[in-house]
N, C-alpha and C positions, 0 to 999 in steps of 0.2 A: 756672615762669616766673621770668625774671630781674628783679631790681629795677632799674628805670630812672628817671632823672630825668624830671621832668614833660615836658620838651621833647625827649626822646630817644625813638627808635624802635629796634626790634630789627632793624637792617638790616646789610648787609655791613660798614659802617663800625663798627658796634657790635661785630661778631664780631672785628674786628681788635683793638679795645680790650680785649675780653674775654680774648684769647689772648696778647697781646704782653708782653714784658718780665717774664716769670715763669718760674722754673726748676721743673722737676718732679723730686721726690726720692722715692726709695724708702725703705723701712724698712731697718734694718741686717740684719734677719732675711732679707729678700728677697735682699739681696746675698749672704748666706751660702748660701742655698738655690741660687742660680744657680752659685755656685762649686762647690758639692758635686755638682750635677747634671752640670756640665761635666766634673768630675773622674771621675765614674763613667762618663762617655761616654753618658749618657742624652740630653744636648742637645749640639749642636755649639757651638763658641765663638760667643757671641752678643754683639752690641753692646747698649749699655744700652737704646736705643730698641726693639730687637727683643724683648728680655726684657720690657720694660714692656708692649708690645702683646700679646704672648703671654699674660702674666699677667692683664691687664685683660679680654681676650676670654674667657679661660677662666673667670675669676670671674663674668662676666656670664652665661656659658652654663650654669654650674653652680649658681648661687644665685638665689633669687627676689628678695630685697631686702636692704637693709643690715642688717636685724636678724640676718641669718645671719653677719655679718662680725665679726672682732675689731676693736675700735673705737680702741684707743690704742696702736699699736705704737711702739717706740723707733725714732727716725730716725737715731740715732748709727751712723756707719759705713755709711750708705746710698749708693746710687748716685744720679747726678745727670744730668739732661738739660736742655740749655740753654734750650729753649722748647717750647711746645705744638707748633709746626710742625715742630721738629726731631724730635720724638717721632712725630708722626702723618702726616708727609708726606715719606717718604724716597725715593719713586719720582718725584718731581717732577710728579705727575699733578694737573692742575687740579682743585681742589675736594675732594681726598682728605681734607684736615684738616677740612673742613666736614662731611663725612660723619661722621667720628669725633665731632666736636663735637656735631652734631645727635643722634647716638646716645647719647653719654654724658650729654648734657643731658637728654634725654627720660627715661633711666633715673633720673636724679637727681630730676627733677620728679615722677615717679610715686611716689617714696618718700613725699613729703609734698606733695600736690597743692595745698594751700592756702598753702604757704610761698613767699616771695619770695627767690630765691637771688642770691648775689653771685659775683664772680670768686674770692674767697677760698674760698667753699663749693665751687666747681667744682674747684679744684686739690686741695683737701683730699679730695674725693671720689675724684678720679683716683688719689691717693696711697694711699688706703685700698683701692681696687680692686686696685692693683698688689700691695700687701702681701698681701691675702687670696687673690688668684689664685696668688701664689707658694706660699703655704701649702697651697692645694688641690692644686697640682701636685706638691708634695713628698709630701703625704699619699697621692695616687694611686700614686705611685712606691713609697712604703714599703709600702703594702698589696700591691702586685704583688710586691715583694721578699719579704715575709713568706709570701705564697702559694707562691712559687717556691723556698722554703727557702734564701734568701739568694743564689740564682743571678742575678747581674746581667744575664747574657745573656738568660735567660728573662723576667726582670722588664722589661727594656727592650722586649722584643717586645710584651708586654701593654700597656705604657705607650704605645708607638708605635701600636699597633692602636687604642687608644682615641682618640688625637689623629687618626688616620686616619679613624676612624668619624665624629668630629665634622666632619672636612673633607668627608666624603662627604655628610653631612646638609645642609651649608650652602654648598657650592661654587658654587651657582648664584646666590646672593644677595650684595649688598653690593659695595663697592668692591674693587678688586684689592688695596689696601693692607690692608684689614681681613682679607681672605681670606689674604693672605700671612703675616700676623702669627700666625695659629694654623691655617694651612691651611684657613681658612673656619670656624673653631669659634666663631662667634658668630651670633646672629640679627640681621640688619640691621634697623634701626628702620623704614626706609622706602625700599625699593628703588623703582625707577621704576614697576614694575608695581603695587606697593602704593599708590603715590601716585595712579596712574590709578584704582585700585579705590576709594580714598577719595573721590575726586571724583565718580565714578559713583554711589557709595552715598549720598553727601550729597544729590545731585540726586534720587535715587530716594526717599529718606526725606522730603525736602521736599515731593515731590508726593503721597506717600501718608499718612505719619504727620502731616506738618506741620512747620513750621520750629521750631527751639529745641532743638538738640542739638549736642554736639561729638563728633567722630570722631577717634580716634588709632589709627595702625597699631601693632600689637604686634610681629609677626614674620611672616616668610614660612615657612609650615609645610611639612610633607611634601608636601601636595597643595593646601592652602588658604592664601589670604592671610587673616591673623587680625587682626581689628580690634576695638576697644573703643568702644562708643557710649554716651554718657551723655545722657539727655534731661533737660529742665528741668521734667518733670512725669511722672506715671504714664502708661505706654504699654504696652498688651498687644500686644507685637510679633508674637506668633504669629498674631494675628488678621489682620495685614497681610502675612503671609509671601508668599502668592501674588502680591499686588499688587506688592510690592517686587521679587520675582524677575522679574515681567513688565516692570517699568520698567528693570531691569538687563539684560533680554534673555537670561535664563538660565532653565533649568528649576527647578521647585520643589525638586528633589533636589540642586541645586548650591549651596544656602546652608543653613548650619547656624547656629542661634542659641540662646542660653541666658542666663538671668539670672546676674549675678555676685553671689554671696551677700555680704551685709554692706555693699554699696554701693547707695545709693538710685538707682533708675531707671537702672541701668547693665547693659549687656548685652555678651556676646561675640557678634560676628557673623563667621563664617568663610565665605569665598567660594571655591568651587572654581576653581583655575586650569586652563588648557588642559593636556591630558594630556602634551604634550611638555615641559612644565616641571616635571612631578612628579619628586621625588627617588626614586631606585630603591634598594630594599633587598633584596639577594639573599643568596646563601650566605656571601659574605665578610663582609657586615655582621652577619649572624646569628651567625657564629663570634665576631666581635668582641663582640657582646652577651653570649654565653656566657662569654667571657673576663672581661668586666667583672663578671659575676655572681660568678665564682670569686674575683676579687680584692676583692670588696665585703664588707661586714660582714653582709650578709643570710645568715641560716642557716635554710633551710626544710628540712622533712622530705623533701618531694618537689617540688623546684623545677621550675616549668614556665613557659616564656615564652609569654605570651598575646598578643604583638604589640608595637607601638610606638605612642607617642602622637604628637600633631601636631608636637611639637618634635623628633621622631626619637629619643626616649629609650626603650630597651627597658623593657617592663613584665613583672615576674615575680610569680607568686603561688605559694603553697604548695598543691599539689593536695589535700594532706590536709585542708585547711580548706574545700575546695569543698563537700562532699566527693564529690559526683557532678555531672557536667557533661553538659549537653545542647547540641549544636551543630547548627544548622539553617540552610538557605539554599537558594535555587533552583540548578538546574544552571548551572555556569559562574560562580558567585559567589566561588569560592575556598575551598569548605569542605574538600576533601581536602588542599589546600596548608596550610591553617591546622592541621588535625589533624596533618599530617605535621610541621610545625614544633613543635607541642606535644609530640609524641612524641619528636622529636629532642632537645629540651631535657631531657626526662625521662631518656632513655637516657644522655645526656652528663652530667647533673648529679646524678641520684639515686644513692645509694650502691649499687653493683652487688651487693655481698654481702647487702644488706638488702631489695632490691627485685626483684620479678618483674613483667614487663609482658606481658599477653596481648593479641595483636592479631588481631582477627577482621575480615577485609575481605570482606564477603559478595558479592563479584562478581569475575570474572576480571580482574585488572589488575596492573600492576607498580608501582602508586603507592607501596607500602610495602616493596618489595623491598630497599631500601637497609638495612633493619633486620634482615635474616635472619641476619646473623652477629653480632649483639649478644649478649654473654654473658649478659645478664639478660632476654632474650627467652624467654618461656615455651616449653619443649620445643624451643627453637631453630628455630621455624618460624612462618610466617604462616598462619593458618587461613582458607581461602578458601571453604569449603562452609558454607552457611547451616544445614543440618541438623546438621552437626557442631558449629557454634557453639552451637546450642540445647542440645545435649547437654553441652557444656562449661559453659554457664551453670548447668545442673542440678547438675553436679559441684561447682561453686564454692558453690552454695547449700548443699550438704552440707558443704563445707569450712568455710563460715561457722558452721554449727551445731557443728562439731567445735571451732572456735576459741573459741566461747562456753563450751563445756565446759572447755577449757583455762583460760580466764580465771576460771571458778568455782573451779577447782582452786587457783589462786593468789590468790584473792580480789581480782582485778584488775578495774577498771572498763573499761579498754580494753587492747588488745593491747600498747601501749607500756609497761604496768606489769608485764607478764610478764617474768621474768628472762631476760636475753639468751640464755643457753645453751638455753632452751626456747622462745624467741620465734620464730614462723614469719615468713617474709618479708612485707613489704607487697606488696600485689597491686593493679595497675591493670589493669582489663579494658576494652579499646577495641573498640567495635562500630561499624563503618562498612561497609556501609549498613544502618541499623536497619530500614528499611521491608522490605527483602528478607528479613530474619530473621523479622519479624512475619508476613510472607505465607506462609512455609513451615512455621512452627511455632506451633500454637495455645497451646503452654505457655510460649513464650519470654517473653511479657509478664509472666506470673505469677512466673517466676524473677527477672526484672529488678526487679519491684516489691518482692519479698522482699529482694533484695540492697540495693536503694535504701533500704529502711526500716531495715535493721539492720546492714549490712556495715561501716559507718564504724568502729564500736567494735572490729570484728574486723580492722581494718587492710586493708580491701578497698574499692576505689574504682571507679567507673564513668565512662567517657567514651563517650557515645552520640551518633552523628552521623547526620544524614539529609538528603537532598535533597527529601524529601517531608513537610514539616512540616504534617501535617493531623491531624485528630482520630483518624483510624484508626491512624496510626503512633504518635502521641504521645497516648495517652488521658489524661484528666484524672488518673486514679489514678497513672499513671507520672510525669506532669509535676509533680504535687504533691510528689513525693519526690526531685526533682532540683533542689537549691537554686541551682545555678549554671547560667545560661543564656547562650549565646553565639549571636547571630543575625547572619548575613550577609544580603546583599540577598534579599529575598523578593518574589515576583510580586504579592502583594496584602497588604493591611492585616491581613486575618484570620490569615495565616500568621505575621506578626510577633506578633500577640497570642497565638497558640498558643505560640510559642517563648518570648517575653519576658514575656508578660502585659501588654503595652502596644504602642502603635504606634511606628513609627520605622524598622524595618528595611526597609519598602517604599521608603524614600527614600534608601537607601545606594547607592553605586556598586557595580557588579558586579566589582570589582577587589581583592577581599580586605579591604575595609573592614568592620568588624564592631562590634556593640554587645555589651558584656559586662556582665552582672549577676552579680557574684561573690558567691555565698552570700547572695542576695537584697538586695545593696547597690544603690544607684542605678546606672542604666545608664551605662557609660563608652564613649566612641567611640575606637576603636583602628584601626590599619592592620595588615596582615599582612606577614610576611617571605616573599619568594618563594623557597622552598627545595624 
């Protein structure tokens, strides 16, 4: 909140006072970064205001708070913009500068909620965001350049693809000015739809929980409007879930809520938007995510993309830490699409000379045909016969025993400690559809349990998927040895409990949304790429 004199209110007149007669300056480093990026052809020739908006938007999109920022940059040799309006309203559209002011102010207020801010604080905050956004942009370009062995052409492609990915995530929200600055690469603080959602939610909470809370829009997500609610007392919001949804005129599965750790009586409330407003993530966005991983500092043994979060950021894990994964969901929930995207990331990112991937798809389908020419596909083929898949599991159980003897020979605790010249490849065994395999082979479950219990140290990992998450397909003995669980929408609560060990999946949309418990961590809500 801004510090006001006793007789002042925060109205349009005050906004004018807040933004007039003050120049915006960049750090000297931000000016040098722009010059270098223009020189390399990474960015077109940019006006100072265009560069400022790009940097500020990128900074806000890529950092959570000011604690992540460099705090005291040198301003010597920096760029200068005549005023706030010159910087943030270049298109002459009424209210564009107010959008930016509201967004920047809310970010600043969230840093220290109890503080009263002044005009001086606002402009210092803008200048810091400009500086840190410039440094982040340079860092992303340098990482891309390193990954591409100094090839500016290839590095530019990765850099542009990342900006394009951000644009795709946020092109539907915010003002045209904000979108133009970074092709949409920031989360608008309060789009018209979010403002409507805030009003509706406030009314619903007043009628159900009672008055005495504040609501702030956080961002427009992939499919949800994301809001933050702080009550003035303890409230068990989950108890009121159905009542609130009824007041909002939505189904129980269209609102998600959870406590914010470390903040008293504060909750995230995410409300599903109409489907025609959802942001789409297909093959192009998936390839951008893989390029981002390659250019990042993450170094996983077996990198796998498990989806994207509500902000549209791709989420990667190391399959070797899973180490075995169970995926379940009802027909049409998106299970095979999710498994396909996980496989695609493994084939693309895992070292080909160190990894072998076995794909058993136990029904006639072309869902995994795209992988048949991959060099690290086991035997260069997709196994489609359930009986053959059972025999393959038996052979890999024998291979596991052989690897343990090899580890004994080298006094190794796991396969990674075996000298490279003698070390066998890491193996990922994928079974989809598990129920068909269990139906035709009485021995299959025993082989799977043995592998799940011991194969990790031998460098062998399981990915098991089913549309029939029941006790027959996923026995307690098998479930107990699969530490990572991924649940798409299930038809009933009991199926969610079988997959995850808890409720929740029955309330998902049947559009690729899923809950992930990676190696027994807390469940995390993600969306899937449509690949």
